C-alpha positions in Angstrom: 18.3 -31.3 -11.9 19.1 -28.9 -14.5 22.7 -29.1 -15.7 23.4 -25.6 -16.9 26.9 -25.4 -18.3 28.7 -22.4 -20.0 27.2 -23.1 -23.4 23.7 -22.9 -22.0 24.3 -19.9 -20.0 25.9 -18.2 -22.9 22.9 -19.0 -25.0 20.5 -17.5 -22.5 22.4 -14.3 -22.2 22.5 -14.1 -26.1 18.7 -14.4 -26.3 18.3 -11.7 -23.5 20.5 -9.4 -25.4 18.7 -10.1 -28.6 15.4 -9.6 -27.1 15.9 -6.5 -25.1 19.0 -4.9 -26.6 22.2 -3.7 -24.9 20.8 -0.4 -24.3 17.6 -1.5 -22.5 19.1 -4.1 -20.1 20.1 -1.6 -17.3 16.8 -0.3 -17.2 15.0 -3.8 -17.3 17.3 -5.0 -14.6 16.7 -1.9 -12.4 12.9 -2.3 -12.7 13.2 -6.1 -12.0 15.2 -5.2 -8.9 12.6 -2.6 -7.6 9.9 -5.2 -8.3 11.5 -7.7 -6.3 12.4 -5.4 -3.5 8.6 -4.3 -3.4 7.6 -8.0 -3.5 10.0 -8.9 -0.7 8.7 -5.9 1.6 5.0 -6.9 0.9 5.8 -10.5 1.9 7.6 -9.4 5.0 4.6 -7.3 6.0 2.3 -10.1 5.5 4.2 -12.3 7.8 4.5 -9.5 10.4 0.7 -9.3 10.2 -0.5 -12.2 12.4 -4.1 -12.3 12.2 -4.2 -14.6 15.5 -2.7 -11.8 17.6 -5.2 -9.2 16.8 -8.4 -8.6 18.7 -11.6 -10.1 17.6 -13.9 -7.6 15.7 -16.7 -6.1 17.7 -20.0 -5.2 16.5 -22.9 -3.3 17.6 -26.4 -4.4 17.3 -28.6 -2.4 15.1 -32.3 -2.2 15.9 -34.7 -1.4 13.0 -38.3 -0.6 12.6 -40.3 -1.7 9.8 -42.1 1.2 8.3 -45.1 0.9 6.0 -44.7 2.4 2.5 -46.2 5.7 1.8 -49.5 5.3 0.0 -49.0 6.3 -3.7 -51.8 6.9 -6.1 -50.1 5.2 -9.0 -53.3 5.7 -11.3 -53.1 9.5 -10.8 -49.6 9.5 -11.6 -50.2 7.4 -14.7 -52.9 9.8 -15.9 -50.8 13.0 -15.3 -47.8 11.2 -17.4 -50.4 10.5 -20.2 -51.6 14.0 -20.2 -48.0 15.5 -20.4 -47.1 12.9 -23.1 -50.2 14.0 -25.2 -49.2 17.6 -24.7 -45.7 17.0 -26.0 -46.9 15.0 -28.9 -49.5 17.7 -29.7 -46.8 20.3 -29.5 -44.3 18.4 -31.7 -47.1 18.0 -34.4 -47.9 21.7 -34.3 -44.1 22.5 -34.6 -43.8 19.9 -37.7 -46.9 21.6 -39.3 -45.4 25.1 -38.9 -42.0 24.2 -40.4 -42.0 24.8 -44.1 -40.9 21.9 -46.1 -37.9 22.8 -48.2 -36.3 20.1 -50.4 -33.4 22.3 -51.4 -31.6 22.4 -48.1 
């Protein structure tokens, strides 16, 4: 068992005063009290929520259908993407060619 006498309690109080300062102690104790009240209320609420007394959860069965994926022509999409990329490359090359090169910018 801890034998806390007057000198030990005095040292603890002195350490707390040095850490927090005498001006911040009321705010610190107030926030600690609020936190403890909230914690106590939550614990009380958990005790009141007895899971065994609640009804069992009910589920409704879901019926699904397996649907075949839509037919996709990946080769046609790839060709179209390649054509768009080629057009963009040509446009970029054309813009680079039409922009004057000026080293004095």
